[in-house]
DOSE-149279 format. One record per residue (C-alpha): residue in three letters; x, y, z. Coordinates in steps of 0.1 Angstrom, whole numbers, plus 5000, padded with zeros to 4 digits. Layout:
<marfis>
ALAXYZ
...
</marfis>
This chain:
<marfis>
MET524322337699
LYS527222077701
LYS529922337712
ILE527622447742
ILE527422057751
LEU530722017749
ILE531322327770
MET529322177797
LEU530921817792
VAL534321977798
LEU532622197830
PHE531121907848
SER534621707839
SER536521987857
LEU534021967889
ALA535121597889
PHE538621717901
ALA539921457873
ALA541321537838
ILE541821177831
GLU539121027808
ASP540220657811
TYR542320467833
TYR544320117816
GLU546219887840
ALA549919837828
GLY550419467809
GLU546819487797
ARG545719607759
VAL545119987756
ASP542520057730
LEU541820437727
ASN538320457712
ILE537520857705
PHE534220967695
CYS533821147663
VAL535321527669
LEU533721667639
ASP530821917642
THR529121737616
ALA528621327620
CYS531521127607
ASN531420887578
ALA533420617560
SER535620877540
THR536521067570
ASN540121017585
CYS541421077618
SER545021067630
MET546721077668
THR549621207679
VAL550521047715
HIS552921177743
TYR554320987772
PRO554221087809
ASN557721277805
GLY556221487774
THR558221317746
ASN556221197715
MET555520827719
VAL553120817683
GLN553221067660
ASP550521087634
ALA549220767634
ASN546120667614
MET543220577635
THR540820297626
ASN537420447614
ASN534220237629
ILE532120577618
GLN530820677652
TYR534120637669
PHE537820577657
ASN540120357675
TYR543820327680
THR545520047699
LEU548620177718
TYR549319847735
ASP548619507729
ASP548119197749
THR551619087742
VAL553019397755
SER555719347786
LEU555619527818
ASP558819677814
ASP557919847781
VAL555220037799
ALA555920367810
LEU553120477842
GLY551520797844
GLU549321007824
TYR549321057787
THR547921297764
ALA546621217727
TYR545921477703
VAL543421347677
TYR542621527642
CYS540021447620
LEU539521547585
SER536321497564
GLY535921687533
ASP536822057538
GLU535922017574
THR539021977598
ASP538521957641
TYR540821807666
ALA540321717706
THR542421647733
TYR542121307752
ASP544021217786
PHE544420897798
GLU546620707828
ILE548220377827
ASN548620217864
ASN549219907880
TYR545519907884
GLY543720037861
ARG541320287878
ASP541620607897
GLU543920597924
SER543420977937
GLY540420917959
ASN538121127937
GLY535720787934
LEU534820777969
LEU534221197968
MET531721097938
PHE529720837964
ILE529621117989
ILE528421367967
ILE525721157947
LEU524021057977
PRO522521417990
THR522021507952
ILE519621187947
ALA518021267983
LEU517221687970
MET515821547935
VAL513521297955
ILE512421587976
LEU511921837946
VAL509721577929
ILE507821487961
VAL507121867968
GLY506321917929
PHE503721647930
LEU502221787965
VAL502222157960
PRO498622257947
GLY499022417913
GLU495322477904
ASN493522777909
LYS490622827938
ILE487522767918
ASP483822827930
PHE481722507911
GLY478422727911
PRO474922637893
ASP476022907871
GLY479122777858
ASN482622787874
ARG483923077888
VAL487623167899
LEU487923277930
GLU491523317936
VAL494623247914
ASN496922987931
TYR500723067923
GLY502222717934
TYR502122617896
TYR505322817892
LEU506722647925
LYS505622297908
LEU507422397877
GLY510622487896
CYS510422197913
TYR510521947886
LEU513222157866
GLY515422097898
ALA514721767900
TYR515421697862
LEU518921907868
CYS520121687901
PHE518821387878
TRP521621487855
VAL523921567879
SER523421217892
THR523821067859
PHE527321257857
LEU528221127892
VAL527320747883
TRP529220777850
GLN532520897872
ILE531920617896
SER531820357869
ARG534920537851
LEU537220607883
VAL536020307908
LEU534420057894
SER536420057859
LEU533719917837
GLN534320037805
GLY531119927790
LEU528820027814
THR531120367815
ASP530220417779
ILE526420367786
ILE526120617812
ARG528520877793
MET525920847764
ILE522820867785
PHE524121177800
ILE525021317768
VAL521321287761
GLU520121437789
THR522621717783
ILE521121787747
LEU517621757764
ILE518222017791
PHE517822337764
PRO514122237754
ILE513222127787
PHE514222467803
LEU512622627769
ILE509322437774
ILE509022527809
VAL509722887803
LEU507222887777
LEU504722717803
GLY505422967830
PHE505223267804
THR501623157792
LYS500523087829
ILE501523457838
MET499723607814
GLN496823397821
ASP497023447858
SER497723807851
LEU494423867832
LEU492623657860
SER493723867887
LYS492824167867
GLU489224057865
ILE488923937900
GLN490124297914
ARG487524447889
GLY484524207901
LEU484224017874
PRO483223647870
PRO486523497852
ARG486023157840
</marfis>
């Protein structure tokens, strides 16, 4: 499950046209905080090290030990006393290696140090342009899903309720709600990127990122629930349609 989630996160990161995960302003403290990269949860005995390459590809840091904060690991690349003359501007690549017992794993982390501490490529503006129709589509799908009737046509007679016609609008409702959730998921991703690329609000960015990960995890059970509901309804509607065609009074 975690591998699938990571694949989806990477896919959406590529759709953002930005491989850079964080931006830092030259002359300010650069704290690299990396979430646990192991398939299982990290613990107090987990050890992680980091190798960092300068923008020109040469080694800046080699196998430096990271501070274990259980859920994430930290390495301070530059502190508050660094001189601007000592900071190389550009895109850095970091490699994180973690070890816990017999389990090992690694991840790459790309970040940029520039004069502004934010994205200068214009991708943030693109996110603003994309998020508006995405939110509009989500609202439309919710409204359509709410308004479309999904109940069968029933005759409430003195001898009991009798189904006169099967209504297949129920499947449209399910599709609309699933589509609305996917739009909500995409919108959260776009807000995350806007916070990261344009606003440069690290705390807010981390919160929205975690919300996006939770939404990504929920996609699979939600999709499964909708498929099961749809399959159950198909079976019921199939039986009702046969009874109606045969002139039987389905209940």
